[in-house]
N, C-alpha and C positions, 0 to 999 in steps of 0.2 A: 655350634651350628656347622653342619657339614657343607663344605663347598663342593659344588658340582663341577665335574670336568667339562671341558669344551664339548666332548662327544655327547655327554649326558644332557648338557644344556641345549645343544642343537636338537637332540632327540625329543626333549620335552616341548620345545617351542614348535617343532614340526607337528607333534601330536596335538598340541593345543590349536594350531592353525587348521589342521585337518578337521578337528572336532567342530571348530567354529564355522568352517565352510559347510560342513555337513548339516549343522544345525540351521544355518542360514538358508541352505537349499531346501531343507525340510519345511521351514516356515514359508518360503516363497512358493513351493509346490502346493502347499495347503491352500494358498490364496489364488491359485490358477483358476481362470474362468473356463467354462465349457460352453459349447455351442448350444443355443436355445433350440427347442424343438421346432419352432416356426420361423427361425432365421431372423428374429427381432421384429416380426410383423405385428405382435400383439398391440403395442401402442398405436400403430397406424390403423389397425382394424377397429380398435376401440374409439379412436378419435373420429374416424370417418363414419363409423356406425352412429355415433352421437350427433355429429354435425350434419350428415347427409342422409342418414338412415339407409345406407346402401351396403351391400356385401363387397368385400375386398379380399382378394386372394393372390398370393405370389405363386405362380404356376411353376412348381419345381419337381413335379412327379407326374407320371401318367394319370394317376388318380385325380390330381388337381386339374389337369387339362380336361379330363372327362367330365368332371363336375362343372367346370366353367362352360364347356361346350353345351352341356345339357341346359344350363340356365339361360344361355344366350339364345339357343334354338327355341326355347319356350317363350321367351319375350318377343321374338321376331314373328311368331305365329299370329299375333294379334296386331291391330293397328298401333303404331308406335306412339308412345307418349313421351313427354320431356323426361320424366323420371326413368322410363324404360331405356331411353337413349343413353342417359347417364350411366345406368347400370351396365348396359352392354359395353360401353366404352371402358368402364373400370375393369371389366373381365376380359376384354379382347384387345385393348390397345397395347401393341408390342413395345412402344416407347415407354409406357408406364411400367411394363414388366422389366424393361432394362433398368429403370430407376430402382426397382425392387432388387435387381441383381446387384446394384451398387450398394444397397443396404447390406446384402450378404457379404460383399467384399469388406465393408467397414467392420462387420462383426468378426471376420477372420483376422483383420488387423488388430482388433481389440484383444482377441484371444492370444495372438502372438505376443503382444506387448505385456500381457499379464503373466507371461512365463519368464523365468529367470534366464539370464544369458547362458548359452551352452558352453560348458568348460571345454578347453582345448587339451587333448591328450596327445603326447608325442613320445616317441621312443627313438633313441639313437644308438647305434652300434659302432663304436670306434675300435678298430683292431690295430694293434702294434705287435712287433715281434716278441714283446715282453709280456703283454697282458691283454685280456679281453675286457673292454670297458662298455657296460650297458647302462644307459641313463634313461630313466623314465621321468616325465614331467607333466604336470597338470597345471593349466593356467586359467585363472578365473578373473574376470574384470570386476574388481571390487566396486568401482564407481557404478557399474550397471546394477550391482546388488543394492547399493545405497539408494539409488534413485528409482529403484523398481516400483515401490508403492506410488510415488508421485507420477511416474510415467503411466502406470496402470490406470490411475484415476483420470489422467488427461485422455487416454485412449477411450475410457468409458464415456467421458463427456463428448468426445467426437462421435462415438457410436450413437449416443442419444441425439446429437445434432443430425446425424444421418437419418435417424428415424423421423425427425421433424421434417427433414428435406423430402423424405418419401411421402409424408403426409401432405406437404405442400404440392408435390408433383401430382398426387391423387386429386387434390382440389383443383389444380390447374386443368387436368384432363376433364374433370367433371364440368367445369365452367365452359371449356371449349366445346364439349359435346352439347351442352344446353344452348349455347349461342348458335352453333351450327344447326341444331334442331329447329329453333325458332325462325332462323333465316330460311331454311328449306321449306318449312310449312307455310311461311308467309309468301314465298315465291310461288308455291303451288296454289295458294288461295288467289293470288293475283292472276295466275293463268286461268283459273276457273272463272273468276269474275269477268275477265276480258273475253273469254270464250263465250260466255252467255251474251255479252253485249254484241260480240261479233255475229252470233247466230241471229240476234234480233236485227242487226244491221243488214245481214245478208237477205233476210226475208223482206225488209223494207226496200232494199236495192232491186230485188226481183219485181216487187210490186210497182216500183217507180218505172222500171223498164216496160212493164205491161201497160201502165198508164200512158207512157210516152208513145207507145205504138198506136194507142187509140187516139192520141192527140189531147188527152186530158191533162198531161204534164209537159211543161216545156223542156227544151233540151238543157237549159242551165240547171234547173232543179234536178234533172236526171243525173247530170254530171256531179252535182254536189252529193247526191246520195251514193253514187258509185265511189267517189273519192273518200267519203266517210267510211265506207266498208273496206276500201283498200288500206286506209290508215289503220283501222282496227286489226286487219289481217297482219300488218307489219308489227303492230304492238304485241299481238299474241305470239308471233314467232320470236320476238325479242324476249318476251317473258318466259317462253318455254326454254329458251337457251339459258337464261339466268336460273331457272328452276333446276335444270340439269347440273349446272355448276354448283349450286348450293347443295344439291343432293349428294354429289360426289365429295364435297367437303365433309358432309356428315358421315359418309361412308368411311373416309379416311380416319376421322377422329374416333369412330367406333371400331376401327380395325377389322372391317368385314371384307369378305371376298367370296367368290364362288356362288353357291346357291343362297348364301346369306343376303345377297344383293336384292333379292325379291321382296324385301320388307315393304310394308304399306304405311304411308304417311296419312294423317287425317286431312280432310278437305279444307279445314280452316284452323286458325289459331284459337287457343282457349279464350273464353270470355274474360273480360277484365274482372278483377276481384271487386266485391261489393264496396269495400273500404280500403284505402291505401294504408300502408304502415305509417307510424309516427316516428319523429326524430328523437324522441326522448331517450331511447335505449340504444340507438344505433352506434353512437360514439363509444359508449362503455363496452358494448359487445365487441367492437373492434379492438379495444385495449385488452379485453380478456381473452379473445379467441383467435386473434391474428397469428398465423403460424410464423410469418417472417419476424414478428416481434419476439416470439419465443426462441427462434433460432438465434437472433441477435443477442438475446439475454444469455443463452448458453455460451455464445462466443465470448461475452464479457467474463462469465464465470470461469470458463476454461483458460482464458488468458490470465486471469488472476492466479490460478493454480500454476500455470506455466511460469509466471513471473516469480512466484515463490521458489520454484525449483531452480530457476536461474540464479537467484540470490544465494542459495545454499551452495552452489557448485561453481561460482564464478572464479574462484581462485584455483580450482583443480584443473589441470590440463590433462594429465594421464595418471591413472592410479591402477596398476595391475599387480596382482599377487601371484606367486608361483610356489607350488609345493613340489619339491624335487625328491625323488627316490633314486638311488644310484647303487648299482651292483658292479663291483670290479672283480675280475677273475684272471689269474695268470693263464698263459697259454697252456701251461703244463697241467699237472694234476693238483696244483696248489688249491687251497681253499678259496672260496669266494668271499668277498668282503662287502657287506652291505653298509650303506651310509645314507644320509638324507639331510635335508635342510630346507631353507626357503630363501626367497629373495623378493624384495619389494622395490618397485620403481615409482618414484613420486617426483613429478615435475611441476614447478611453479613458474609462471611467466614472470620475467624480470621487469619488463617495461610496461606491461599492460595488466593491471589488476582487475580487469573486468568492468570498469566503470562505463565505457561506451556501450557494452552489451546490456548492462543493467539499465542505462538510460534508454536504450532502444526498447527494452521490454516495457518500461514505464510509459513511453510514448505510444507504443502499440496498445497498451491497455487503455489509456485515456482516449486514444483514437476510437477504440471499440465502444467505450462509454458514450462518446459524443455521437457516434453513428447510431447507437441505440436510441439516444434522445431524439435525434433527427427522424428516425423511423417512427417513433411514437407520435411526434408532431405531424408527420406526413400521413400516418395512418388515420388520425382523427380528421385531418383535412380531407383525405380521400373519402372517408365515410360520409362526411357532410356533403361533399361534391356529388358523390354517387346518389345520396338520398335526394338531393335537389333535382338531379336529372331524372330520377325515378318518379318523383312527385310531378314534375313538369310534364313528362311523357304520359303519365296517367291522366292528368287533366286534359291534355291535348286529345288523347285517344277517346276519352269519355265525351269530350266536346263534339268530336266528329259523330259519335254514335247518337248522342242526345239531340244535337242541334243541326249539324250540317247535313247529314244524310237525309233525315226526315224532310228538311226544308227543300233540298234538291229534288227529292221525289215529288213533293207537292208542285214545285215549279215546273218539272217536266210533265207531270200529268195535266196541269192547266195549260201548258203550251201545246200539248197534243189536242186538247179540246178546242183551243183557239185556232189551231191549224186546220182541224176538221171543219170548223165553221168559217174558214177562209179569212180569219181575222189577222193572222200572221202568215208569213211565207215559210217555205221549207227551210230556208237558210236560218231563220231564227230558231226553228225547231231543232235543227242539227246542232246549232250552237249550244242550246240547252242540253242536248244529249251528250255532247263532248264534255260539258261542265259536270254533268252527273257522273260520267265515267271517271273523270279525273278525281272527283270527290270520293268515289268508292275506292279507287286505287290509293289515294292519299290516306284514307281511313285505315286500309290494311297496313300501309307503311307506318302509320302512327301506332297501331296496335303492336306491330312487330317491334318498333322502337321501345315501347313500354316493356315488353318482355325481355328485350336485351338489357334495358336499364335495370330491370328486376334481377337479372343475372349478375350484372356488375355490382349491384348493391350487396348481393350475397358474397361476391368475391372480395368486396372491400371490408366486409366484416370477418370473414373466415380466412381469406387469402386465396391464392390461386388465380389472381388477375393476370393481366398481360405482362406486368413488370416482374422479373425474376428477382427474388431476394439474393443478396450476395452471400454465398456460403463460403466463408472466409478461409483463406490459407494462412491467416495470421497465427492461429493457434498451432497449426502443423509446423509452420516455419520456426516459431519460437520454441516449441517442444523439441523439434529436430536439433536446433542449436544447443539446447540444454543437453541432449543425449550425446552430441558430438564431443561435448566438453566433459 
């Protein structure tokens, strides 16, 4: 058996190391991710299309902007519906577009994490009076190569979580637009109702003044008619101001400005549905479709992967490999001498074998599990609460329409007949008129409350309510700690 010289042994080891590094790089490069054509929006578009039946687009080119503008302008040409308001908001809300930009950033981070660490090349030239010494060195972080698949998988999980976050943000904007729409239309309907009552009161006040001039109506009854008209005038002004506020809130959530502000709202809220929803499937839908639950589930899965990576590398502090190629040449005309070799640096902590870090990862994982369980319990409770509010507001609004308003109309009509027959005085008639006006305003409020509860029920099932889910930094922190080690 032939023994190799030190030079030959060093040369063989160097060759093997170079071949191994090249093979490792080739395998890692083969697994590198590339940017998706739509910037990761496909799951968001699919989820929103299924849940809301609406178009969603991340505006990232002039063509996207042109398409979105055309769709918005087409919707605004007609009287706005709740669904149209939601669609306009999904296409024009700039805050939502910023959330989609965050999704693009997350994809870029995922692509960067899927690529192997960049090797470091260095060259040094050390000259002395006797020789010319040129040293070339390539340094590769072996730990980065070892943990590359795990870090790539964690980055992919974070990207998936970012997609769910973008979906939740879309649902949030949709719910905000629907709420703002119902409030704006209800405020407009209130103005319309009060204006009709004010016009009737104005005509009655003019008639009372004429009757007073002829002596047919005393001064007290004249004053009562005038103050009734004055009160209604103040109510109309207050309602008009509130309608302006609600309209501007709708404008903000839809992201409109300029000529787009001339859109038309309907005169009244939609009719109540013939039958309310039932509770039988609301809780299960919340468990199956809530975006924040899916986000928390991915948090747990990503933490589990990060926990496994931490356990594998907890004893390694630094592990770098160097492939060295060296050329030496005398100052004169002497021949150059090539050489090479390698060096490995491996450091193991003496006092800390990683147990505190492993315990920290375990506790973070169990924390995520417990938070997921809490979210599931809360989601079911929120769905039941939202349904009960939905059903109660439905019953109240239906009660106003079926019972209160017809009875108030009958009472007012009979009061007018008795007043004309001089059986009751003007004060009693005005009292009934005020009660009728209040009943109509309360009916509009009840109908508005139902449609808001309807919106909240949808948010409790799909997500996108007022409470923002916690998009955790736990995975990022744990994965970062693993990469540092």
